[in-house]
C-alpha positions in Angstrom: 13.2 -17.0 3.9 12.9 -20.4 5.2 14.3 -22.3 8.1 13.0 -25.8 7.4 10.9 -26.7 10.0 13.2 -29.9 10.9 16.3 -27.7 11.5 14.9 -24.5 13.4 16.9 -24.1 16.4 20.2 -25.8 14.9 22.8 -23.1 14.2 23.4 -25.4 10.4 19.6 -24.5 9.7 19.0 -24.8 5.7 17.9 -21.5 4.1 15.3 -21.2 1.6 14.0 -18.3 -0.3 11.4 -19.3 -2.6 8.5 -21.5 -0.6 6.0 -21.4 -3.2 5.8 -22.4 -7.3 2.9 -20.8 -9.1 2.4 -22.6 -12.4 0.3 -22.4 -15.5 -1.6 -26.1 -16.6 -1.7 -25.8 -20.6 1.5 -25.3 -22.8 3.7 -25.3 -19.4 2.6 -27.9 -16.4 0.9 -30.0 -19.3 1.4 -31.1 -22.8 -1.3 -31.4 -25.3 -3.2 -31.6 -22.3 -1.6 -33.8 -20.1 1.2 -34.2 -17.3 3.8 -36.5 -17.8 4.7 -38.7 -14.8 8.3 -37.5 -14.2 6.8 -33.7 -14.1 4.2 -35.2 -11.5 7.5 -36.8 -9.4 9.0 -33.6 -10.0 5.9 -32.1 -7.8 5.9 -34.6 -5.3 9.7 -34.2 -4.7 9.1 -30.1 -4.3 6.6 -30.7 -2.3 8.9 -32.9 -0.4 11.3 -29.9 0.3 8.5 -28.0 2.3 7.5 -26.0 -0.7 3.8 -25.5 -1.8 2.1 -25.6 -5.3 -0.8 -23.3 -6.8 -1.9 -24.0 -10.4 -3.0 -20.6 -12.2 -4.9 -21.5 -15.3 -7.7 -20.5 -17.7 -9.6 -23.7 -17.8 -13.0 -24.2 -16.3 -12.5 -26.4 -13.2 -14.6 -29.3 -14.4 -12.7 -29.3 -17.7 -9.0 -29.2 -15.6 -10.6 -32.3 -13.1 -11.8 -34.5 -16.4 -8.3 -34.2 -17.9 -6.1 -33.7 -14.4 -6.1 -36.1 -11.8 -3.8 -34.9 -9.4 -5.1 -31.7 -8.0 -4.5 -32.8 -4.6 -0.9 -32.1 -4.7 -1.8 -28.2 -5.1 -2.6 -25.9 -1.8 -4.8 -24.1 -4.1 -5.9 -23.9 -7.6 -7.0 -20.7 -9.5 -9.1 -21.2 -12.3 -11.1 -19.4 -15.2 -7.9 -17.2 -15.6 -8.1 -15.5 -12.0 -11.9 -15.8 -11.5 -12.4 -18.9 -9.4 -10.1 -20.3 -6.1 -10.7 -23.9 -5.6 -9.0 -25.5 -2.4 -8.5 -29.3 -3.4 -8.2 -30.4 0.2 -11.9 -29.6 1.1 -13.2 -29.5 -2.0 -14.5 -26.3 -1.7 -14.8 -23.0 -4.2 -15.0 -19.6 -4.5 -15.8 -17.1 -6.9 -13.4 -14.2 -7.1 -16.3 -12.1 -9.2 -19.5 -11.7 -10.2 -20.9 -14.6 -12.7 -21.2 -13.3 -16.4 -24.8 -11.3 -17.3 -27.1 -13.6 -18.5 -28.4 -10.8 -21.2 -24.3 -10.8 -22.4 -24.3 -14.6 -23.0 -27.5 -14.8 -24.7 -26.1 -11.6 -27.3 -23.1 -13.8 -28.2 -25.8 -16.6 -28.9 -28.0 -14.3 -31.0 -24.2 -13.1 -32.8 -23.5 -16.8 -33.5 -20.4 -16.9 -31.5 -19.6 -20.4 -31.1 -18.1 -22.8 -29.8 -18.5 -20.9 -26.6 -18.7 -22.2 -23.0 -20.2 -20.7 -20.0 -17.8 -20.9 -16.6 -18.7 -19.5 -12.8 -17.4 -16.1 -14.3 -15.8 -16.8 -17.4 -17.1 -16.5 -20.8 -14.7 -18.0 -23.7 -14.7 -18.5 -27.1 -12.2 -18.5 -29.9 -10.6 -16.3 -32.6 -12.4 -14.9 -34.9 -15.3 -14.4 -32.8 -13.1 -11.8 -30.9 -14.8 -8.6 -33.0 -18.4 -9.7 -32.3 -17.2 -10.4 -28.4 -15.9 -6.6 -28.5 -19.1 -5.4 -30.3 -21.6 -7.2 -27.3 -19.5 -5.6 -24.7 -19.8 -2.2 -26.2 -23.7 -2.2 -27.3 -24.6 -3.5 -23.6 -22.4 -1.0 -22.0 -20.6 -3.6 -19.6 -17.8 -3.6 -17.8 -16.1 -6.5 -19.2 -12.5 -7.0 -20.5 -11.4 -9.5 -23.0 -8.0 -11.7 -22.8 -6.8 -13.8 -25.4 -4.3 -16.7 -24.6 -3.0 -18.6 -27.8 -6.2 -18.1 -30.0 -8.5 -18.6 -27.4 -10.9 -15.2 -26.0 -11.9 -15.1 -22.5 -14.1 -12.4 -21.5 -14.3 -11.5 -17.5 -14.9 -8.6 -15.2 -12.5 -5.8 -15.3 -9.5 -6.3 -13.4 -9.7 -10.2 -12.7 -6.7 -11.6 -14.2 -4.0 -14.4 -13.1 -2.5 -12.0 -10.9 -5.5 -11.3 -9.5 -6.0 -14.8 -8.9 -3.0 -15.6 -7.3 -3.1 -12.6 -4.9 -6.2 -14.0 -4.0 -4.7 -17.2 -3.1 -1.5 -15.9 -1.4 -3.4 -13.7 1.2 -4.8 -16.8 2.2 -2.1 -18.7 2.6 -0.4 -15.6 4.2 2.1 -15.8 1.9 4.2 -13.0 0.0 4.8 -12.4 -3.8 8.6 -12.2 -2.8 8.7 -15.9 -2.1 6.8 -16.9 -5.1 8.3 -18.4 -8.5 5.9 -18.4 -11.2 6.0 -20.2 -14.3 4.2 -20.2 -17.6 3.9 -19.8 -21.6 1.0 -17.8 -23.1 -0.2 -14.3 -23.2 -2.3 -14.4 -19.7 0.5 -15.6 -17.9 2.1 -12.3 -18.2 0.0 -10.7 -15.2 1.0 -13.5 -12.5 4.5 -13.7 -13.7 5.2 -10.1 -13.3 3.6 -10.5 -9.9 5.9 -13.6 -8.3 9.6 -12.6 -7.5 11.0 -14.4 -10.0 9.1 -15.5 -13.3 10.2 -18.3 -15.7 9.2 -19.0 -18.8 9.0 -22.6 -20.7 11.1 -22.9 -23.5 7.6 -23.1 -25.9 6.7 -19.9 -24.2 5.8 -17.1 -26.6 8.2 -14.1 -27.5 6.8 -11.8 -25.7 6.7 -14.2 -22.8 10.3 -14.8 -22.9 11.4 -11.3 -23.8 10.1 -10.4 -19.5 11.0 -13.6 -18.0 13.9 -13.5 -15.4 14.8 -17.3 -16.6 14.0 -19.4 -19.8 14.4 -23.7 -19.1 16.1 -25.2 -21.6 13.3 -27.9 -21.9 9.5 -27.2 -23.2 6.3 -28.0 -21.1 6.8 -29.6 -18.4 10.1 -30.7 -19.2 10.8 -27.0 -18.5 8.9 -27.3 -15.5 11.0 -30.3 -14.0 14.1 -28.5 -15.0 13.1 -25.7 -12.8 12.2 -27.9 -10.0 15.6 -29.4 -10.0 16.8 -25.9 -10.0 14.7 -25.2 -6.8 16.1 -28.4 -5.4 19.5 -27.8 -5.9 20.3 -24.4 -5.0 16.7 -22.2 -4.3 17.5 -20.4 -7.9 20.9 -18.7 -6.4 22.4 -18.5 -9.9 19.4 -16.2 -10.9 20.0 -13.8 -8.2 22.4 -11.4 -10.4 19.2 -11.1 -13.1 16.9 -9.9 -10.4 18.4 -5.9 -10.9 14.1 -5.1 -11.0 14.1 -6.1 -7.0 17.6 -4.4 -5.7 17.4 -1.9 -2.7 18.4 2.0 -3.3 19.8 3.1 -0.4 22.4 5.9 -1.4 24.8 7.6 -4.0 28.3 6.9 -4.6 30.6 8.6 -7.3 29.6 5.6 -9.3 25.7 6.4 -9.4 23.1 4.5 -6.8 24.4 2.5 -4.3 22.1 -0.7 -4.0 21.8 -4.1 -2.0 20.5 -7.4 -3.1 17.0 -7.9 -1.5 18.2 -11.3 -0.2 21.5 -11.4 1.4 23.2 -11.5 4.4 24.1 -9.4 7.4 24.6 -5.4 7.0 26.3 -3.6 9.8 25.7 0.2 9.7 28.3 2.4 11.9 29.7 5.6 12.7 29.6 8.0 15.2 26.7 10.3 16.4 25.3 12.7 13.4 27.7 10.8 11.0 24.6 10.2 8.9 24.5 6.3 9.7 20.5 6.8 10.3 19.7 8.8 7.4 21.3 5.7 5.4 19.4 3.1 7.5 16.0 4.7 6.8 16.7 5.1 3.2 17.0 1.4 3.2 13.4 1.1 5.0 12.3 3.2 2.1 13.8 0.9 -0.3 12.1 -1.9 1.4 8.7 -0.2 2.0 8.6 0.9 -2.0 9.6 -3.0 -3.0 6.7 -4.1 -0.5 9.6 -6.1 1.4 7.9 -6.6 4.9 10.1 -5.3 7.5 10.2 -5.6 11.5 12.2 -2.6 12.9 13.1 -2.5 16.6 13.2 0.9 17.9 15.1 0.9 21.5 15.1 4.9 21.6 11.7 5.5 20.0 13.4 7.1 16.6 10.7 5.7 14.4 7.6 6.1 16.2 6.6 8.2 13.1 7.6 6.3 10.2 5.2 6.1 7.3 4.1 2.8 6.0 4.6 0.6 9.9 2.8 0.0 12.8 4.2 0.8 15.7 3.7 -1.7 19.0 5.0 -0.3 22.7 5.4 3.1 23.8 7.6 4.7 27.1 4.6 3.7 29.3 4.4 0.5 28.1 6.5 -2.5 26.7 5.5 -4.0 23.4 3.2 -7.3 24.1 5.7 -10.1 22.3 2.4 -11.4 21.2 0.8 -8.7 19.8 4.1 -7.7 17.8 4.1 -11.3 16.4 0.2 -11.5 15.8 0.9 -7.9 13.9 3.4 -9.4 11.4 1.3 -12.3 10.5 -0.5 -9.9 8.2 1.5 -10.1 4.7 1.0 -6.1 3.9 1.8 -5.0 7.3 5.4 -4.1 8.7 5.8 -3.4 12.3 8.1 -1.5 14.4 8.6 -2.8 17.6 9.2 0.1 20.0 11.1 -1.0 23.5 11.6 2.6 24.9 9.3 1.4 28.0 11.5 -1.9 28.4 14.4 -1.5 30.8 18.1 -1.6 28.9 19.1 -4.5 31.0 15.7 -6.3 30.1 15.9 -5.8 26.1 18.4 -8.5 25.3 16.1 -11.1 26.8 13.4 -9.5 25.2 14.9 -9.9 22.1 16.0 -13.3 22.3 11.8 -14.2 22.9 10.8 -11.6 19.3 13.9 -13.2 17.2 12.7 -16.4 18.2 9.5 -15.9 17.0 10.6 -14.5 13.8 12.7 -17.0 12.9 9.4 -19.6 13.6 7.3 -17.1 11.4 9.7 -17.2 8.3 9.9 -21.1 8.6 6.0 -20.8 7.9 6.2 -18.1 5.3 9.0 -16.7 4.7 8.9 -13.6 6.0 9.2 -10.8 7.6 11.6 -10.6 4.9 13.9 -8.0 6.7 15.1 -7.4 10.2 16.2 -3.8 11.3 18.0 -3.4 14.6 18.2 0.2 15.8 20.7 0.5 18.4 21.6 -2.9 17.8 24.2 -3.3 20.6 21.2 -2.7 23.2 19.8 -6.1 21.7 23.2 -8.3 21.2 25.8 -7.0 23.4 28.7 -8.2 23.9 27.8 -10.4 27.1 24.6 -11.8 25.1 24.3 -15.2 25.4 21.2 -16.6 23.3 20.0 -20.6 24.1 22.4 -22.6 22.3 21.4 -23.2 18.7 19.3 -20.3 18.4 21.5 -18.4 16.6 21.8 -19.3 12.8 25.2 -19.8 10.9 24.4 -17.1 8.7 22.2 -14.3 9.9 20.0 -13.4 6.4 18.4 -10.3 5.3 19.4 -8.5 9.0 20.2 -5.0 9.3 22.3 -3.6 12.5 22.7 -0.2 13.1 25.3 1.2 16.0 27.4 3.5 17.0 29.3 1.1 19.0 29.9 -2.0 16.9 32.4 -2.6 19.5 30.0 -3.1 21.8 28.3 -6.2 19.8 28.2 -9.8 20.4 30.9 -11.3 19.1 28.8 -14.2 17.4 27.1 -11.6 15.8 30.1 -9.6 14.2 31.2 -12.8 13.0 28.1 -12.9 11.0 28.2 -9.7 9.3 28.8 -10.0 5.3 28.7 -6.2 4.4 29.7 -2.9 6.5 28.5 0.7 5.5 30.3 3.4 7.6 29.2 6.5 7.8 31.3 10.0 8.4 
């Protein structure tokens, strides 16, 4: 989630779900090896919205630089099909895997494999040399894999692909795949597209790629990417949300089957009397967040979640949670946090929460996470008399869960922003 930096603290902040576009080069961004001016303009407008770009390509870096002179538009470039990470701003390049064994390259040449290129990590050739490549790997007893891409044959260390390369790029940027849209066209794009929250295939993509995509553009190549950018700028892909059934959060059952929430939505109020089962519902929802790898921050005023698996607890009965420590914990995209307030007097909890909430909103500006904020005993944190700083509370509370036995004691401004109610008991 993103509150545009120029709108932070304003009640009418614009909210953005997708912070980063990851795109393949050949057959996707480029047509015949070149990117049109229209597509370049679209990429620049996307950057102007506060989003970032990462290129994920099978090309070797010198070859990519030769055909494309606008790498400075991209925060990072994943090259050699996931084996190389390049930083255009500093010109620094990092191998993400070991270089090819010299004996393997020599063996391919002896077998007459050609044309052949040897990059920092990748060894690439073309059909019909795939069998010779496989035979060389077998005869030398090497742990290498073969990846196909529209007739190209790429050899890389086992486990290295576009998904592993994009994952490395996202770790550096402190971004979650849940805030990424990926677009591609060929076999080797499957892995990184599957990693992204939304997988998009351009119109010229292979049928197998289209079959697994969430969205297929009407335009081909760069025209399709331009179309996707326009869609992002227009409504942040809101119209695509109903197609993302694989991301929905299961938290219970009713007479019709499983009950689910959209992974990106509004403010959920879970209420009910003591022992009504509201805590069970809340825990199941948190478990679903954890299973889907959506980062959450759970504020726990009474110590009920100190043993929650898959989360790190900050604070204890003898010591309040240091605010800086709680926020620093959530800087790591892979860490969920429980902020335990048992060491904070009840009268001080609303003030503490104001500072915590402000910090979390700023974090969402930078990274789009934590994806969900869960507030147990929410009336302790935002009571009826609660007065947050003017303009701090957004018009729409996104991805927030309020759990309380006393909804009537919640601040009116908060109740007005509730979009879903789950009543237990």
